[in-house]
N, C-alpha and C positions, 0 to 999 in steps of 0.2 A: 604441427603438433607431433611430439615425439611418440614413437610406437607404444612405449610403456604408459604414457599419459592417456592415449586413446583406449588402451586395454582397461586401464583403471576407470575411465569414464563409462565404458560399456558395462563393466562389472558393477559400478555403482547404480547405473540405470536398471540393470537386471535385478539387483537386490531390492530396489525401491518398488519395482513392479511385482516381485514375488512376495513382498512383506505381507500384503493383505491375505494371500493364500495361507501363508505360514500361520498368521495369527488366527485365521478361521479354524484351522485344524487344532491349534493349541486351545482356543476358547471352547472348542467342542468337548474338551476333556475337563472343563472346570464348571463349577456352579455359577449361578447368576451373581451371588455375593462375591465370589472370588474374582470374577471378571472385573468388577468395579472397585476392587481394592487398589490402593496406590502404594507402590507401583503395581501395574497389572501383571499377571503371570506371564512369564517369558518361556516357560517350558511346559510340557505335557503334564496333566494331572491325572486324577483317579475317578472322575465323575462321569465318564463316558456312558456307562451303563445306566446310571441314574438319569442322565439327560435323554438317553434313548427311550427310557420308560416314560418320561414326561411327554416326549414327542409322540409316541404311539398312543398315549392315553388321551391326548388332546386332538389328534388327527388320525384319520384312517391312512396313515403314512404309507404303508406298503401298497395299499390300493392306489393311492395317488401316484406312487412310483410306477406302478404297472400301467396306469393310464398315460403317463408321460412317455413311457417306452412305446406303447401302442400308437399314440399320435405321431411320435417322431418317426417310427418305422413306416407308417402309412403315408405320411407326408413325403418322406424320402422316396418311397417306391413310386408314388404318383408323379412327383416332380421329375424323376428320371425318365419316366415313360413319355410324358407330355412334352417336356423341354427337349428331349432328344428328337422326337418327331418334328417339332416346330423348327429346331435348329437345322435338321436335315433339309426340311422344305425350303427354308430361307437361304440356305447355302447352295444347294445343288439342284433345285427345281425352279422352273420358270412358270409364273402364273400372273394373272392380271392384278395390278395394284400391289405388287410385291414390295416395292420400295416404300410406298405410302403406308402399308400395313406394318412393316418393320419399324418405320419411324414412329408410328403411333404406339407400338409396343414399348420402344425405348423411351418415349415421352412419359410413360407412367412411372419411370424411375425418378423423374424430377419432382413428383408430388410428395410432400412430407407425409409420413405415416399417420400422423394424428388426423389428417383430413379424411382418412378412410374410416374412422371409428363410427361415426353416426350412419353413413351409408351401409357399412358392414352390418351393423345391428339391425337396421331396417330390412335388409335383404334376408338375413338369417331369421328374423321374426316372420317375414312373409312366407318363407319356406318351411317354417315350423322346426327349425334346427336349433332353437335356443335350448341350452343345456344338452345338446347332442354333440358328441365328439367329431362327427363328420363336418360340423361347422368350423373346425379348426384346421383340417387338412385338405378339404376339397377346394375352398376358394383360392388358395395360393398354390394350387398344383402346377400351374403354368406361369412361373415367375419370369419377369422380364430379364433379370440377371441370368437365370438358368438358360433361357432361350438365347441370349447374347453369347454366353460362354459356349454353348453347343454349336451355334452358328460359326463362331470364329474358329473353333477347333475343326469342325467338319470342312470348312472352306480351305484350311491349310493342310489338313492331314489326309483327306480323302480325294484321290484324283477323280476329276469329272469323267475322264475317259473310262475308268472302271465302271462307273454307273451306266454310261452309255453302252458299254459292251454287254453289261448284264441285261439291259433293255432289249438290245438287238437279239440276244439269245432267248427272248421270250419271258424273262423273269418279271413278275409283277412288282408293283411299287412296294407293297408290304413285304414281299419276299426279299427285295433289295434292302429294305430297312432292317429286316430281322437277320439276314444272313451276311450282309456286307457292311452296312453302316454301323450297327451296334457293336460288333467286335472291334472295329477300328476306333470307336469312340470310348473304349474302356478307360483310358487315362482321364479323360474329361469327366466321364460318368463317376469315377471314383472321387474326384475332387468335388463335383457338385453334390454327390451324395453326402460327403463328409460335412460340407458347409450347410446343407439343408438339415441334416440331423442335428447339428449343434444349434442352429437357429431355432428349430422347432422345440428342442429340449429346453432352451432358455426362454421361450416365448412367454411373455407375461400379459401383454396387451390383448392378444387374441382370446385367451381364456377369461380374462377380466370382462370382455364384452359379451361373450357367448355363454359361459358356464354360470350356473346358479346353485347347484347342490354341492355341498362340501365333499361328499363321497365320489363326485365326478371330477373334482379339481385335478389339474396337473400340478406337478411339484412346485413351480414358482408361485402359483396362486395359493396353493395350500400353505406354503411357508409364510407367505405374506399375511395370511389370516391369523397367524400366531401372534402378530404384533398388536399391541394395544397401548394406549397412552399411559397406563399405570401398572400393568401386570404382564410384561413381556419376559418370558423365560429365554434369556439370551443364550444360555448354554444349550438348551434344546434346539433353539433356532440355528445356532452354529453347527450342531450335530447334523441336523437335516440338510443344511447347506453343504457340509462336507461330504455327506453321502451322495448328494446330487452332483457334486463336482467330480468325484472319483471316476465315474464312467467316462466323462469327457476328457479327463487327463490321460486315462489309459488309451482312449481312442485317438487322441491327438498324438501321443507318443508313438503309437504304432503306425500312424498314417501321415505324419508331418512331411515326409519326403514325397509321398504321393500327392499331397495338397500342393506343395511348392511346384512339383513337376507339372501337374495338371494346369496350374495357373500360368506358368511361363511357357509351356509348349505352344507353339504357334504365335508367340509374341513377335518373333522375327521370322518372316517368311522368306 
């Protein structure tokens, strides 16, 4: 294939992938009637403030936005702590049944997510965490993917001799983790933090299982509650979706190099 043809193909693919985002932002500035006109609007309109007023009148939108931010930050912080600890242990410590336990952790990645819905609800109900935000970020604090990522990075980037030297100098395991391991894990921590924040921000199934009160919803569930068979304000829904997407676009634009670097570091040892 000629270079110009390859570039043209990549450009066409990029336009196809970006088209839904473009129309989401365009429809956020049009009323429901204008959106369903033929042909549909192709450029920005003047109904953004009206759509925002409809959105905030039907939902506690800013409260839902705040809960999404809280859950995403809490989930990210807990995941980084527990996964970095587990990754360090699996990579650089020796203990009984280490390989079997790591295999068991990895095996959980083979299970389809829908199989966890009923057990998750039963456990959250038994703990009394229904309609509690802790039920959204505590159960997934030690993800198998996060543990795997931390283990691979620690095994390739942290010399075992450094850990042994620290132990010979009388440094305790927690001190080794805090003073030596964590600083060396920064690239992988940044990558895992970004992935976890985005996944938590976009999480729909978790809040659908756990949350019950509209003022406690996170954004994906709150926006879904706007839809109805006969009276969906699509302009307001697109406005809410655009506002929810903007932080992720900014975060990804600022951290895309960190994400790629963290995922590829240690791939070739």
